[in-house]
C-alpha positions in Angstrom: -13.1 15.0 -3.6 -9.8 14.7 -1.3 -7.2 12.4 -2.6 -5.0 10.9 0.3 -1.9 8.9 -0.1 -1.4 6.7 2.9 2.0 4.9 3.5 4.7 3.8 6.0 7.2 1.4 6.4 6.9 -2.3 6.6 5.1 -3.5 9.7 4.4 0.1 10.8 0.8 -0.3 11.0 -0.7 0.9 7.9 -3.7 -1.6 7.4 -4.5 -0.8 11.1 -4.7 3.0 10.2 -6.3 2.2 6.5 -9.3 0.5 8.5 -9.7 3.4 11.2 -9.8 5.7 8.1 -12.7 3.5 6.4 -14.6 3.7 9.6 -14.2 7.5 9.5 -15.9 7.2 6.2 -13.0 7.2 3.7 -12.8 5.1 0.6 -9.8 3.0 0.4 -8.0 2.1 -2.5 -5.4 -0.7 -1.8 -2.9 -0.9 -4.4 -1.7 -4.3 -3.2 -5.0 -5.8 -3.1 -5.9 -4.7 -6.6 -2.7 -5.8 -7.7 -3.8 -9.4 -6.6 -7.1 -8.9 -8.2 -5.9 -8.0 -11.6 -4.0 -11.5 -12.0 -6.7 -13.6 -10.6 -7.5 -16.6 -12.7 -9.8 -15.9 -15.6 -8.9 -12.2 -15.6 -7.0 -10.9 -18.9 -4.2 -9.8 -16.4 -3.2 -13.4 -15.6 -3.8 -14.3 -19.2 -0.9 -11.6 -20.3 1.5 -12.9 -17.4 1.4 -16.2 -18.6 2.0 -15.2 -22.1 5.0 -13.3 -20.8 6.6 -15.6 -18.7 4.9 -19.1 -19.4 2.7 -21.6 -17.6 5.4 -22.4 -15.1 4.4 -19.4 -13.0 1.1 -21.1 -12.6 -0.1 -23.3 -9.7 -1.8 -26.8 -10.1 -5.2 -25.1 -9.3 -4.6 -22.6 -12.2 -3.7 -19.4 -9.9 -0.6 -17.7 -10.2 2.1 -19.0 -8.3 3.5 -16.2 -6.6 6.8 -17.4 -5.2 7.7 -19.1 -8.5 6.9 -15.6 -10.2 8.7 -13.6 -7.7 11.8 -15.9 -8.0 11.6 -15.3 -11.5 11.7 -11.6 -11.3 13.4 -10.9 -8.3 16.9 -11.2 -9.8 16.1 -10.1 -13.4 15.6 -6.5 -14.0 14.3 -6.8 -17.3 11.6 -9.5 -16.3 10.5 -7.4 -13.5 9.9 -4.5 -15.7 8.0 -6.6 -18.2 5.8 -7.7 -15.4 5.4 -4.1 -14.2 4.4 -3.1 -17.6 1.5 -5.5 -17.5 0.5 -5.3 -14.0 1.1 -1.5 -13.2 -1.2 -0.2 -16.0 -4.1 -2.6 -14.8 -3.7 -1.5 -11.2 -3.9 2.3 -12.2 -7.0 1.6 -14.3 -8.8 -0.2 -11.3 -7.8 2.2 -8.8 -9.3 5.0 -11.1 -12.5 3.1 -11.7 -12.8 2.9 -8.0 -12.0 7.0 -7.6 -14.8 7.7 -10.2 -17.2 5.3 -8.5 -16.8 7.0 -5.1 -19.4 9.3 -4.3 -19.0 13.1 -4.9 -16.9 14.7 -1.9 -15.3 11.4 -0.9 -12.2 11.2 0.9 -10.2 8.7 -1.1 -7.5 7.2 0.8 -4.8 5.2 -1.6 -2.3 2.7 0.3 0.8 3.0 -1.3 3.6 1.0 0.4 6.1 2.7 -1.7 4.8 6.4 -2.2 8.1 8.0 -1.1 10.3 5.6 -2.9 8.5 6.1 -6.2 8.2 9.9 -5.6 4.5 10.1 -5.9 4.0 12.5 -2.9 2.9 15.4 -5.0 0.2 13.6 -6.7 -1.8 13.8 -3.3 -3.8 16.5 -1.6 -2.7 15.1 1.7 0.1 12.5 2.7 -0.2 10.3 5.8 2.8 8.4 7.0 2.5 5.6 9.6 5.6 5.3 11.7 6.6 3.1 14.6 10.1 2.5 16.2 12.3 0.0 14.3 12.4 -2.2 17.2 8.7 -2.8 17.5 8.7 -3.3 13.5 11.2 -5.9 13.7 9.2 -7.6 16.6 5.9 -7.7 14.6 7.8 -9.1 11.4 9.7 -11.7 13.4 6.8 -12.7 15.8 3.7 -12.1 13.5 5.0 -12.9 10.1 7.6 -15.2 11.1 10.4 -13.6 9.1 13.9 -13.9 10.0 15.4 -11.2 11.7 18.3 -10.5 9.0 15.3 -10.7 6.4 13.3 -8.2 8.4 16.4 -5.8 8.4 16.8 -6.2 4.7 13.3 -5.3 3.6 13.5 -2.4 6.1 17.0 -1.2 4.5 15.4 -1.4 1.3 12.7 1.1 1.7 12.9 5.0 2.6 14.0 5.9 5.7 11.6 7.5 8.5 13.5 11.0 7.9 12.4 10.8 4.1 9.0 9.9 4.8 8.5 12.8 7.3 9.8 14.9 4.5 7.0 14.4 2.3 4.2 13.9 5.0 1.4 16.3 5.8 1.0 14.2 9.2 2.6 11.8 10.9 0.8 8.8 12.7 2.9 7.5 15.3 1.8 3.7 16.0 4.0 2.8 18.9 1.1 2.6 21.8 -2.1 0.7 21.9 -4.8 0.5 19.2 -6.8 2.9 21.2 -4.0 5.6 21.1 -3.7 4.9 17.5 -7.7 5.4 16.9 -7.4 8.6 18.9 -4.5 9.9 16.6 -6.1 8.7 13.3 -9.3 10.7 14.8 -7.1 14.0 15.4 -5.4 13.9 12.0 -9.1 13.2 10.4 -10.3 16.5 12.1 -7.3 18.6 11.6 -6.1 17.4 8.1 -9.0 16.0 6.2 -12.4 16.8 7.5 -11.7 20.9 6.9 -11.1 20.2 3.3 -13.9 18.0 2.2 -16.8 19.3 0.7 -19.2 18.4 3.6 -17.2 19.2 6.7 -18.6 17.2 9.2 
C-alpha cells in the first residue's frame, strides 16, 4: 500500500487532480468530506458538538449551521480547539477505516488542504502538491466562488507559500494550463512517482 498526501493552495485545482488520481485507480480519502460526514444529523459527532456548543449551532432542519459554528469558533481559540478535539479524532478514525477497507496494494491518496501547515509531510510515502499562478487562483476564487478579492488574498496569505509546499513535495503538479495538460502531468507523475512503488506495477 502506498500512502500519498495531496495538497495545494486554495483554488490551485486540488479536487481536479484528486479526480484524475481516482480515475487512475487511487483510493481517495478526502479529509474535508469526512469532516462534514462525521457531523451529519444523527451522528454521535453532531451530538457531541451540540453538547459542547449548544443547540444554537443547529439550523431549523436539525443539521449543523456551519456559518453559526464558524462564527463561534473563528475568533475563539479555546472554542476552536474544543471543536477540533471532537471532530479530528472522528475524522482520523474514519480515514483509518477507509484505508483498512482498501484492497491490498492500493494507492491511498489523502487530500489534506493544510498538510504542509500542520507538518504532516513525513507521514506519507509521497507528497504531491498542486500549484497554480497566484493571478489564476485569485481569478478562480473571485469568479467561480464569488469571493471578494481581499478575502481571497487573506485566505491565500494564511496558508503556506508555494516555496514551503515545494520543499516537502515529491512532485509539484502545475495546474496553469488546460484540463488536458493537467491530465497529462498527473499521468506522468503516476507513472514515475507512484506506479513503480506499488506492489502490482502497471
